[in-house]
PyMOL commands that place a pseudoatom at each C-alpha (Angstrom):
pseudoatom trace, name=CA, resn=MET, resi=1, chain=A, elem=C, hetatm=0, pos=[-20.787, -15.063, 2.117]
pseudoatom trace, name=CA, resn=GLU, resi=2, chain=A, elem=C, hetatm=0, pos=[-19.692, -12.904, 5.097]
pseudoatom trace, name=CA, resn=ASN, resi=3, chain=A, elem=C, hetatm=0, pos=[-16.474, -14.629, 5.503]
pseudoatom trace, name=CA, resn=TYR, resi=4, chain=A, elem=C, hetatm=0, pos=[-15.510, -14.379, 2.192]
pseudoatom trace, name=CA, resn=ASN, resi=5, chain=A, elem=C, hetatm=0, pos=[-16.039, -10.926, 1.730]
pseudoatom trace, name=CA, resn=LEU, resi=6, chain=A, elem=C, hetatm=0, pos=[-14.055, -9.980, 4.770]
pseudoatom trace, name=CA, resn=ARG, resi=7, chain=A, elem=C, hetatm=0, pos=[-11.218, -12.570, 3.388]
pseudoatom trace, name=CA, resn=SER, resi=8, chain=A, elem=C, hetatm=0, pos=[-11.024, -10.800, 0.013]
pseudoatom trace, name=CA, resn=THR, resi=9, chain=A, elem=C, hetatm=0, pos=[-11.417, -7.485, 1.527]
pseudoatom trace, name=CA, resn=SER, resi=10, chain=A, elem=C, hetatm=0, pos=[-8.634, -8.251, 3.821]
pseudoatom trace, name=CA, resn=LYS, resi=11, chain=A, elem=C, hetatm=0, pos=[-6.455, -9.430, 0.760]
pseudoatom trace, name=CA, resn=LEU, resi=12, chain=A, elem=C, hetatm=0, pos=[-6.873, -6.869, -1.168]
pseudoatom trace, name=CA, resn=ARG, resi=13, chain=A, elem=C, hetatm=0, pos=[-6.148, -4.226, 0.935]
pseudoatom trace, name=CA, resn=SER, resi=14, chain=A, elem=C, hetatm=0, pos=[-2.780, -6.378, 1.735]
pseudoatom trace, name=CA, resn=MET, resi=15, chain=A, elem=C, hetatm=0, pos=[-1.818, -5.842, -2.186]
pseudoatom trace, name=CA, resn=LEU, resi=16, chain=A, elem=C, hetatm=0, pos=[-2.985, -2.364, -2.310]
pseudoatom trace, name=CA, resn=ARG, resi=17, chain=A, elem=C, hetatm=0, pos=[-0.375, -1.650, 0.984]
pseudoatom trace, name=CA, resn=THR, resi=18, chain=A, elem=C, hetatm=0, pos=[2.188, -3.756, -0.633]
pseudoatom trace, name=CA, resn=ARG, resi=19, chain=A, elem=C, hetatm=0, pos=[1.699, -1.585, -4.205]
pseudoatom trace, name=CA, resn=ASN, resi=20, chain=A, elem=C, hetatm=0, pos=[1.701, 1.542, -1.716]
pseudoatom trace, name=CA, resn=ILE, resi=21, chain=A, elem=C, hetatm=0, pos=[4.894, 0.530, -0.563]
pseudoatom trace, name=CA, resn=LEU, resi=22, chain=A, elem=C, hetatm=0, pos=[6.443, -0.193, -3.641]
pseudoatom trace, name=CA, resn=LYS, resi=23, chain=A, elem=C, hetatm=0, pos=[5.108, 2.922, -5.012]
pseudoatom trace, name=CA, resn=GLY, resi=24, chain=A, elem=C, hetatm=0, pos=[6.531, 4.795, -2.078]
pseudoatom trace, name=CA, resn=ILE, resi=25, chain=A, elem=C, hetatm=0, pos=[9.874, 3.171, -2.480]
pseudoatom trace, name=CA, resn=GLU, resi=26, chain=A, elem=C, hetatm=0, pos=[10.321, 4.348, -6.348]
pseudoatom trace, name=CA, resn=CYS, resi=27, chain=A, elem=C, hetatm=0, pos=[8.927, 7.826, -5.247]
pseudoatom trace, name=CA, resn=ALA, resi=28, chain=A, elem=C, hetatm=0, pos=[11.574, 7.757, -2.497]
pseudoatom trace, name=CA, resn=LYS, resi=29, chain=A, elem=C, hetatm=0, pos=[14.392, 7.300, -4.973]
pseudoatom trace, name=CA, resn=ALA, resi=30, chain=A, elem=C, hetatm=0, pos=[13.268, 10.169, -6.975]
pseudoatom trace, name=CA, resn=ASN, resi=31, chain=A, elem=C, hetatm=0, pos=[12.317, 12.604, -4.166]
pseudoatom trace, name=CA, resn=LYS, resi=32, chain=A, elem=C, hetatm=0, pos=[12.626, 11.292, -0.824]
pseudoatom trace, name=CA, resn=GLN, resi=33, chain=A, elem=C, hetatm=0, pos=[11.141, 14.085, 1.213]
pseudoatom trace, name=CA, resn=LYS, resi=34, chain=A, elem=C, hetatm=0, pos=[8.076, 14.442, -0.596]
pseudoatom trace, name=CA, resn=CYS, resi=35, chain=A, elem=C, hetatm=0, pos=[7.218, 10.765, -0.715]
pseudoatom trace, name=CA, resn=VAL, resi=36, chain=A, elem=C, hetatm=0, pos=[7.677, 10.077, 3.290]
pseudoatom trace, name=CA, resn=ASP, resi=37, chain=A, elem=C, hetatm=0, pos=[4.148, 10.472, 3.853]
pseudoatom trace, name=CA, resn=LEU, resi=38, chain=A, elem=C, hetatm=0, pos=[3.223, 7.695, 0.983]
pseudoatom trace, name=CA, resn=LEU, resi=39, chain=A, elem=C, hetatm=0, pos=[5.259, 5.390, 2.770]
pseudoatom trace, name=CA, resn=THR, resi=40, chain=A, elem=C, hetatm=0, pos=[3.703, 5.956, 6.630]
pseudoatom trace, name=CA, resn=ALA, resi=41, chain=A, elem=C, hetatm=0, pos=[-0.022, 6.143, 5.021]
for i in range(1, 41): cmd.bond("trace and resi %d" % i, "trace and resi %d" % (i + 1))
show_as sticks, trace
zoom trace
């Protein structure tokens, strides 16, 4: 059970990271300076 939770958590985390990067890129297109922190977060 712990292994399953760990695996799904890391998968979820990588999905969130990807989504944040994509959001950051779109944001950077609109307003570069404001969204630099989104990419580095």
